[in-house]
N, CA, C and O atoms as a DFTB+ gen file, in Angstrom:
472 C
 N C O
     1  1       0.760      -1.248       0.115
     2  2      -0.084      -0.067       0.026
     3  2       0.907       1.172       0.055
     4  3       2.123       1.043       0.194
     5  1       0.186       2.515      -0.106
     6  2       1.098       3.592      -0.399
     7  2       0.301       4.677       0.447
     8  3      -0.928       4.606       0.452
     9  1       0.817       5.479       1.021
    10  2       0.474       6.718       1.582
    11  2       0.316       7.683       0.522
    12  3       1.355       7.825      -0.123
    13  1      -0.843       8.531       0.063
    14  2      -0.896       9.459      -0.862
    15  2      -1.494      10.741      -0.258
    16  3      -2.418      10.739       0.556
    17  1      -0.837      11.909      -0.768
    18  2      -1.421      13.109      -0.528
    19  2      -1.285      14.035      -1.546
    20  3      -0.320      14.148      -2.303
    21  1      -2.562      14.864      -1.523
    22  2      -2.874      15.627      -2.984
    23  2      -2.735      17.219      -2.487
    24  3      -3.243      17.613      -1.437
    25  1      -2.091      17.939      -3.250
    26  2      -2.353      19.298      -3.136
    27  2      -3.221      20.087      -4.124
    28  3      -2.658      20.364      -5.182
    29  1      -4.247      20.421      -4.003
    30  2      -5.244      20.988      -4.594
    31  2      -5.140      22.503      -4.789
    32  3      -5.860      23.213      -4.087
    33  1      -4.390      23.010      -5.592
    34  2      -3.639      24.092      -5.461
    35  2      -4.240      25.332      -6.228
    36  3      -4.272      25.185      -7.449
    37  1      -4.704      26.480      -5.755
    38  2      -5.663      27.435      -6.553
    39  2      -5.112      28.215      -7.499
    40  3      -5.765      28.505      -8.501
    41  1      -3.558      28.759      -7.273
    42  2      -2.637      28.994      -8.365
    43  2      -1.511      28.076      -8.675
    44  3      -0.897      27.432      -7.824
    45  1      -1.267      28.059     -10.049
    46  2      -0.268      27.214     -10.499
    47  2       1.109      27.286      -9.730
    48  3       1.717      28.345      -9.575
    49  1       1.612      25.874      -9.190
    50  2       2.719      26.112      -8.443
    51  2       4.048      26.220      -9.647
    52  3       4.369      25.414     -10.520
    53  1       4.542      27.343      -9.337
    54  2       5.683      27.609     -10.346
    55  2       6.854      27.063      -9.775
    56  3       6.842      26.360      -8.765
    57  1       8.151      27.468     -10.591
    58  2       9.524      26.874     -10.028
    59  2       9.785      27.472      -8.709
    60  3      10.299      26.819      -7.801
    61  1       9.377      28.920      -8.570
    62  2       9.834      29.142      -7.100
    63  2       9.156      28.650      -6.048
    64  3       9.671      28.406      -4.957
    65  1       7.800      28.463      -6.377
    66  2       6.788      27.650      -5.192
    67  2       7.474      26.200      -4.982
    68  3       7.807      25.766      -3.879
    69  1       7.598      25.673      -5.931
    70  2       7.981      24.259      -5.801
    71  2       9.557      24.185      -5.202
    72  3       9.934      23.260      -4.483
    73  1      10.199      25.024      -5.512
    74  2      11.742      24.728      -4.822
    75  2      11.464      25.173      -3.455
    76  3      11.975      24.478      -2.576
    77  1      10.629      26.376      -3.009
    78  2      10.740      26.829      -1.636
    79  2       9.877      25.379      -1.053
    80  3      10.346      25.063       0.041
    81  1       9.197      24.807      -1.323
    82  2       8.209      23.768      -0.843
    83  2       9.257      22.566      -0.645
    84  3       9.212      21.971       0.431
    85  1      10.223      22.159      -1.636
    86  2      11.213      20.928      -1.585
    87  2      12.183      21.509      -0.222
    88  3      12.341      20.698       0.691
    89  1      12.756      22.738      -0.092
    90  2      13.449      23.021       0.892
    91  2      12.479      22.975       2.144
    92  3      12.998      22.562       3.181
    93  1      11.624      23.210       2.178
    94  2      10.832      23.012       3.695
    95  2      10.681      21.649       3.850
    96  3      10.699      21.182       4.989
    97  1      10.515      20.835       2.747
    98  2      10.165      19.348       3.077
    99  2      11.686      18.739       3.534
   100  3      11.804      17.720       4.214
   101  1      12.700      19.457       3.093
   102  2      13.852      18.641       3.588
   103  2      14.964      19.249       2.787
   104  3      15.169      18.773       1.670
   105  1      15.777      20.334       3.255
   106  2      17.022      20.909       2.417
   107  2      17.841      19.890       2.162
   108  3      18.419      20.064       1.089
   109  1      18.155      18.827       2.737
   110  2      19.073      17.719       2.806
   111  2      18.685      16.936       1.852
   112  3      19.615      16.298       1.359
   113  1      17.616      16.731       1.384
   114  2      16.927      15.663       0.529
   115  2      17.635      15.893      -1.132
   116  3      17.949      16.961      -1.656
   117  1      17.724      14.732      -1.603
   118  2      18.218      14.798      -2.858
   119  2      16.964      14.789      -4.083
   120  3      15.912      14.222      -3.788
   121  1      17.089      15.368      -5.327
   122  2      15.996      15.448      -6.027
   123  2      16.431      14.797      -7.513
   124  3      17.301      15.212      -8.279
   125  1      15.622      13.746      -7.655
   126  2      16.085      13.039      -8.947
   127  2      14.679      13.300     -10.052
   128  3      13.535      12.872      -9.898
   129  1      15.078      13.920     -10.880
   130  2      13.655      13.722     -11.899
   131  2      13.765      12.755     -12.875
   132  3      14.869      12.448     -13.327
   133  1      12.756      12.248     -13.245
   134  2      12.483      11.230     -14.065
   135  2      11.623      11.710     -15.331
   136  3      10.468      11.298     -15.439
   137  1      12.139      12.530     -16.241
   138  2      11.399      12.912     -17.180
   139  2      10.342      11.980     -18.084
   140  3       9.254      12.378     -18.499
   141  1      10.833      10.834     -18.266
   142  2      10.047       9.759     -19.102
   143  2       9.169       9.393     -18.401
   144  3       8.130       9.074     -18.979
   145  1       9.206       9.297     -17.050
   146  2       8.008       9.044     -16.170
   147  2       7.025      10.081     -15.949
   148  3       5.833       9.836     -15.764
   149  1       7.503      11.180     -15.967
   150  2       6.832      12.359     -15.838
   151  2       6.637      12.477     -13.956
   152  3       5.617      12.978     -13.482
   153  1       7.665      11.988     -13.147
   154  2       7.645      12.019     -11.917
   155  2       8.891      12.600     -11.411
   156  3       9.883      12.577     -12.139
   157  1       8.950      13.150     -10.172
   158  2      10.310      13.593      -9.497
   159  2      10.207      12.764      -8.347
   160  3       9.145      12.398      -7.844
   161  1      11.396      12.471      -7.935
   162  2      11.521      11.623      -6.793
   163  2      12.497      12.379      -5.606
   164  3      13.437      13.131      -5.861
   165  1      12.081      12.028      -4.397
   166  2      12.922      12.827      -3.248
   167  2      13.632      11.647      -2.622
   168  3      13.019      10.647      -2.249
   169  1      14.752      11.771      -2.534
   170  2      15.501      10.645      -2.019
   171  2      16.338      11.204      -0.503
   172  3      16.866      12.315      -0.459
   173  1      16.346      10.297       0.614
   174  2      17.094      10.565       1.722
   175  2      18.602      10.873       1.310
   176  3      18.973      10.442       0.218
   177  1      19.386      11.498       2.003
   178  2      20.905      11.622       1.574
   179  2      21.596      10.398       1.490
   180  3      22.660      10.302       0.878
   181  1      21.087       9.515       2.031
   182  2      21.788       7.981       1.868
   183  2      21.439       7.395       0.751
   184  3      22.017       6.336       0.506
   185  1      20.471       7.869      -0.182
   186  2      19.990       7.161      -1.481
   187  2      18.861       6.571      -1.387
   188  3      18.470       6.048      -2.430
   189  1      18.101       6.463      -0.347
   190  2      16.740       5.910      -0.090
   191  2      15.883       6.625      -0.652
   192  3      15.865       7.845      -0.484
   193  1      14.965       5.944      -1.473
   194  2      13.903       6.795      -2.374
   195  2      12.913       7.083      -1.017
   196  3      12.727       6.219      -0.160
   197  1      12.334       8.386      -0.969
   198  2      11.057       8.681       0.131
   199  2      10.030       8.961      -0.729
   200  3       9.138       8.113      -0.739
   201  1       9.893       9.912      -1.461
   202  2       8.530      10.275      -1.946
   203  2       8.699      10.634      -3.764
   204  3       9.573      11.212      -4.411
   205  1       7.539      10.044      -4.100
   206  2       7.370      10.478      -5.578
   207  2       6.418      11.449      -5.853
   208  3       5.291      11.354      -5.368
   209  1       6.798      12.556      -6.714
   210  2       5.825      13.673      -6.869
   211  2       5.409      13.615      -8.488
   212  3       6.269      13.803      -9.349
   213  1       4.052      13.346      -8.816
   214  2       3.581      13.521     -10.234
   215  2       3.822      14.625     -10.715
   216  3       4.271      15.517      -9.995
   217  1       3.598      14.809     -11.947
   218  2       3.462      15.896     -12.854
   219  2       2.207      16.567     -12.152
   220  3       1.254      16.029     -11.588
   221  1       2.527      18.040     -12.380
   222  2       1.282      18.752     -11.854
   223  2       0.401      18.771     -13.082
   224  3       0.806      18.849     -14.241
   225  1      -1.044      18.679     -12.620
   226  2      -2.042      18.632     -13.748
   227  2      -3.150      19.761     -13.386
   228  3      -3.491      20.006     -12.229
   229  1      -3.670      20.420     -14.547
   230  2      -4.698      21.266     -14.366
   231  2      -5.934      20.638     -14.400
   232  3      -6.210      20.100     -15.472
   233  1      -6.922      20.550     -13.321
   234  2      -8.267      20.112     -13.558
   235  2      -9.052      21.140     -13.784
   236  3      -9.186      22.058     -12.975
   237  1      -9.735      21.067     -15.089
   238  2     -10.742      22.346     -15.518
   239  2     -12.070      21.964     -15.208
   240  3     -12.916      22.858     -15.206
   241  1     -12.440      20.713     -14.925
   242  2     -13.859      20.528     -14.902
   243  2     -14.400      20.681     -13.294
   244  3     -13.974      20.084     -12.305
   245  1     -15.379      21.590     -13.373
   246  2     -15.757      21.721     -11.928
   247  2     -16.358      20.618     -11.160
   248  3     -17.163      19.876     -11.723
   249  1     -16.021      20.431      -9.842
   250  2     -16.354      19.393      -9.094
   251  2     -15.717      18.040      -9.366
   252  3     -16.076      17.078      -8.687
   253  1     -14.668      17.879     -10.446
   254  2     -14.063      16.865     -10.691
   255  2     -13.032      16.377      -9.731
   256  3     -12.898      15.155      -9.668
   257  1     -12.207      17.198      -8.900
   258  2     -11.545      16.940      -7.845
   259  2     -12.403      16.124      -6.692
   260  3     -11.971      15.108      -6.145
   261  1     -13.720      16.742      -6.399
   262  2     -14.329      16.451      -5.214
   263  2     -14.682      15.073      -5.553
   264  3     -14.584      14.222      -4.668
   265  1     -15.132      14.704      -6.870
   266  2     -15.668      13.391      -7.298
   267  2     -14.453      12.308      -7.080
   268  3     -14.560      11.336      -6.331
   269  1     -13.362      12.600      -7.795
   270  2     -12.059      11.630      -7.842
   271  2     -11.659      11.181      -6.408
   272  3     -11.124      10.088      -6.221
   273  1     -11.954      12.130      -5.309
   274  2     -11.372      12.057      -4.067
   275  2     -12.576      11.522      -3.121
   276  3     -12.342      10.893      -2.088
   277  1     -13.774      11.803      -3.530
   278  2     -14.807      11.196      -2.683
   279  2     -14.924      12.579      -1.487
   280  3     -15.037      12.412      -0.272
   281  1     -14.871      13.730      -2.087
   282  2     -15.244      14.883      -1.126
   283  2     -16.527      15.078      -1.047
   284  3     -17.256      14.787      -1.995
   285  1     -17.022      15.624       0.141
   286  2     -18.607      16.130       0.112
   287  2     -18.470      17.558      -0.859
   288  3     -17.456      18.249      -0.966
   289  1     -19.442      17.723      -1.349
   290  2     -19.904      18.848      -2.246
   291  2     -19.742      20.040      -1.693
   292  3     -19.603      21.074      -2.346
   293  1     -19.753      19.947      -0.082
   294  2     -19.579      21.257       0.392
   295  2     -18.336      21.845       0.632
   296  3     -18.263      23.025       0.976
   297  1     -16.916      20.825       0.420
   298  2     -15.915      21.050       0.419
   299  2     -15.396      21.924      -0.689
   300  3     -15.211      21.552      -1.848
   301  1     -15.175      23.162      -0.193
   302  2     -14.667      24.098      -1.549
   303  2     -13.183      23.860      -1.850
   304  3     -12.202      24.010      -1.121
   305  1     -13.277      23.468      -3.058
   306  2     -12.096      23.196      -4.126
   307  2     -11.916      24.452      -4.834
   308  3     -12.908      25.132      -5.098
   309  1     -10.831      24.804      -5.145
   310  2     -10.539      25.886      -6.219
   311  2     -10.782      25.527      -7.711
   312  3     -10.436      24.451      -8.197
   313  1     -11.448      26.583      -8.440
   314  2     -11.818      26.015      -9.644
   315  2     -11.450      26.879     -10.785
   316  3     -12.114      27.912     -10.866
   317  1     -10.536      26.690     -11.690
   318  2      -9.926      25.597     -11.847
   319  2      -8.773      25.109     -10.712
   320  3      -8.416      25.942      -9.878
   321  1      -8.300      23.995     -10.694
   322  2      -7.512      23.685      -9.613
   323  2      -6.140      22.945     -10.091
   324  3      -6.219      21.977     -10.848
   325  1      -5.080      23.350      -9.703
   326  2      -4.250      22.439     -10.044
   327  2      -3.600      21.301      -8.868
   328  3      -3.314      21.534      -7.694
   329  1      -3.485      20.045      -9.605
   330  2      -3.410      19.130      -8.748
   331  2      -2.017      18.382      -8.581
   332  3      -1.455      17.808      -9.514
   333  1      -1.600      18.446      -7.474
   334  2      -0.429      17.981      -7.098
   335  2      -0.113      16.431      -6.247
   336  3      -0.123      16.394      -5.016
   337  1       0.050      15.700      -6.750
   338  2       0.322      14.228      -5.978
   339  2       1.449      13.798      -5.623
   340  3       2.439      13.800      -6.354
   341  1       1.407      13.297      -4.222
   342  2       2.804      12.806      -3.905
   343  2       2.224      11.498      -3.368
   344  3       1.077      11.288      -2.973
   345  1       3.334      10.608      -3.444
   346  2       3.165       9.187      -2.762
   347  2       4.456       8.476      -2.285
   348  3       5.519       8.601      -2.893
   349  1       4.322       7.763      -1.228
   350  2       5.401       7.223      -0.534
   351  2       4.694       5.681      -0.069
   352  3       3.560       5.233      -0.240
   353  1       5.869       5.135       0.566
   354  2       5.532       3.740       1.063
   355  2       4.657       3.929       2.172
   356  3       4.606       5.014       2.750
   357  1       3.953       2.933       2.516
   358  2       2.700       3.195       3.561
   359  2       3.692       3.085       4.868
   360  3       3.436       3.859       5.790
   361  1       4.633       2.325       4.999
   362  2       5.185       1.957       6.268
   363  2       6.574       2.763       6.414
   364  3       7.497       2.272       7.064
   365  1       6.673       3.860       5.866
   366  2       7.682       4.784       6.037
   367  2       7.223       6.185       6.977
   368  3       6.789       7.119       6.303
   369  1       7.269       6.328       8.018
   370  2       6.793       7.614       8.668
   371  2       7.823       8.763       8.336
   372  3       7.419       9.901       8.578
   373  1       8.839       8.658       7.920
   374  2       9.792       9.631       7.526
   375  2       9.325      10.333       6.051
   376  3       9.263      11.521       5.737
   377  1       9.067       9.283       5.390
   378  2       8.616       9.680       4.082
   379  2       7.348      10.331       4.073
   380  3       7.261      11.373       3.424
   381  1       6.277       9.868       4.725
   382  2       4.901      10.541       4.741
   383  2       5.170      11.960       5.697
   384  3       4.333      12.856       5.591
   385  1       6.234      12.139       6.543
   386  2       6.502      13.505       7.221
   387  2       6.982      14.401       6.007
   388  3       6.499      15.525       5.875
   389  1       7.764      14.002       5.273
   390  2       8.387      14.792       4.083
   391  2       7.167      15.207       2.944
   392  3       6.966      16.344       2.517
   393  1       6.579      14.241       2.656
   394  2       5.257      14.465       1.831
   395  2       4.400      15.453       2.285
   396  3       4.074      16.439       1.623
   397  1       3.988      15.168       3.544
   398  2       3.065      16.286       4.256
   399  2       3.651      17.655       4.250
   400  3       2.942      18.652       4.109
   401  1       5.062      17.714       4.417
   402  2       5.658      18.760       4.646
   403  2       5.762      19.741       3.347
   404  3       5.509      20.945       3.335
   405  1       6.208      18.910       2.228
   406  2       6.057      19.415       0.796
   407  2       4.650      19.797       0.406
   408  3       4.498      20.922      -0.070
   409  1       3.716      19.095       0.531
   410  2       2.703      19.559      -0.085
   411  2       1.724      20.628       0.853
   412  3       0.755      21.244       0.408
   413  1       2.231      20.683       2.259
   414  2       1.662      21.612       3.233
   415  2       2.269      23.258       2.708
   416  3       1.711      24.347       2.577
   417  1       3.536      22.822       2.524
   418  2       4.250      24.332       2.018
   419  2       3.583      24.721       0.811
   420  3       3.134      25.863       0.715
   421  1       3.463      23.820      -0.197
   422  2       3.098      24.361      -1.543
   423  2       1.766      24.815      -1.516
   424  3       1.399      25.736      -2.245
   425  1       1.050      24.263      -0.767
   426  2      -0.774      24.883      -0.652
   427  2      -0.470      26.002       0.195
   428  3      -1.206      26.973       0.026
   429  1       0.482      26.117       1.115
   430  2       0.494      27.568       1.785
   431  2       0.846      28.601       0.847
   432  3       0.379      29.720       1.058
   433  1       1.515      28.440      -0.053
   434  2       2.202      29.352      -1.169
   435  2       1.050      29.634      -2.227
   436  3       0.831      30.809      -2.525
   437  1       0.488      28.871      -2.665
   438  2      -0.495      28.736      -3.967
   439  2      -1.826      28.734      -3.489
   440  3      -2.628      28.835      -4.418
   441  1      -2.413      28.647      -2.226
   442  2      -3.782      28.655      -1.931
   443  2      -4.169      27.231      -1.948
   444  3      -3.317      26.386      -2.227
   445  1      -5.386      26.895      -1.672
   446  2      -6.311      26.012      -2.033
   447  2      -6.074      24.814      -0.566
   448  3      -6.040      25.254       0.583
   449  1      -5.995      23.987      -0.735
   450  2      -6.177      22.650       0.401
   451  2      -5.237      21.392      -0.028
   452  3      -4.579      21.288      -1.063
   453  1      -5.359      20.399       1.120
   454  2      -4.696      19.280       0.838
   455  2      -5.686      18.028       0.921
   456  3      -6.855      18.339       1.145
   457  1      -5.454      16.858       0.798
   458  2      -6.045      15.860       0.744
   459  2      -5.356      14.804       1.000
   460  3      -4.420      14.761       0.201
   461  1      -5.337      13.600       1.978
   462  2      -4.533      12.398       2.082
   463  2      -5.601      11.361       2.378
   464  3      -6.745      11.556       2.788
   465  1      -4.901      10.047       2.042
   466  2      -5.627       8.877       2.299
   467  2      -5.626       8.442       3.684
   468  3      -6.004       7.317       4.012
   469  1      -5.228       9.274       4.462
   470  2      -5.220       9.074       6.040
   471  2      -5.126      10.385       6.969
   472  3      -5.117      10.274       8.194
């Protein structure tokens, strides 16, 4: 299983916001971009993979983020919304902390909210 956390950003996360959020998540972390897969990986300084960050996607259909995540219609999700998804191993507390810090910092800079599967 995996731990998933999604940032639903009001404003498009640009390079500056993304780099600032990566630094909040852990300035010592190594970043490995894998363009062919459309993902970025964050690694522990010892090389152990921690977090996978999917490419940012723009969701243009009103209510689609709520539907995909099973959110109550009363939850206010920006429209359109920039969807930023992180995934970690379910049994790695450090990785979950890094993913939460990254998404939390990104949402703080762009507006919006986050959702996780726990």
